[in-house]
C-alpha positions in Angstrom: 101.7 106.2 115.0 102.4 104.9 111.6 100.3 106.3 108.8 98.1 103.7 107.1 99.0 104.2 103.5 95.7 102.6 102.2 93.6 105.0 104.3 95.8 107.9 103.3 95.4 107.1 99.6 91.6 106.8 100.0 91.4 110.2 101.7 93.5 111.7 98.9 91.2 110.1 96.3 88.2 111.8 98.0 90.1 115.1 97.7 90.9 114.4 94.0 87.3 113.6 93.3 86.1 116.8 94.9 88.7 118.8 92.9 87.6 117.1 89.6 83.9 117.5 90.2 84.2 120.9 91.8 81.8 119.7 94.4 81.8 121.3 96.8 83.3 124.3 95.0 85.0 125.5 98.2 87.4 122.6 97.9 88.8 123.8 94.5 88.8 127.4 95.8 90.8 126.4 98.8 93.2 124.3 96.7 93.8 127.3 94.4 94.2 129.6 97.4 96.8 127.4 99.0 98.8 127.0 95.8 98.7 130.7 95.3 100.2 131.2 98.8 103.1 129.0 97.9 102.0 125.7 99.3 102.9 122.7 97.1 100.3 120.6 95.3 101.0 117.6 97.6 100.7 119.6 100.8 97.5 121.5 99.6 95.9 118.1 99.0 97.0 116.9 102.4 95.6 120.0 104.2 92.3 119.5 102.4 92.4 115.8 103.4 92.6 116.8 107.0 89.2 118.5 106.7 87.8 115.3 105.0 89.1 113.2 108.0 87.4 115.5 110.5 84.1 114.8 108.8 84.6 111.1 108.3 85.5 110.8 112.0 82.3 112.5 113.2 80.2 110.5 110.8 81.7 107.2 112.0 82.2 107.9 115.7 79.1 110.1 116.5 76.7 108.7 113.8 76.3 112.3 112.5 75.6 113.2 108.9 78.2 115.0 106.9 78.4 118.6 108.1 79.0 120.7 105.0 79.0 124.0 106.9 81.8 122.8 109.3 83.7 121.3 106.4 83.7 124.6 104.5 84.6 126.5 107.7 87.6 124.2 108.2 88.6 124.6 104.5 88.5 128.4 105.0 90.9 128.2 108.0 93.6 126.3 106.1 96.5 126.0 106.4 95.6 126.2 110.1 94.8 122.6 111.1 91.1 121.8 111.5 90.2 120.8 115.0 86.4 121.4 114.9 
């Protein structure tokens, strides 16, 4: 499947906004942890973006509110891919 570049850029913009605002703080903590482990800036943002996508998917498909607890749990699991 070909990646939709517009959607990809929007997801990365969400990650950038979270990093700049430090909200939730776990996003910045995860980003720093990933960089410290040797993961590149680009890949760290992509990993965090995967966690964002999990939440967007559930909000849209299941009509559920943003699940901050699950989002943070998935951030803490990175670089393991978030499947929950």
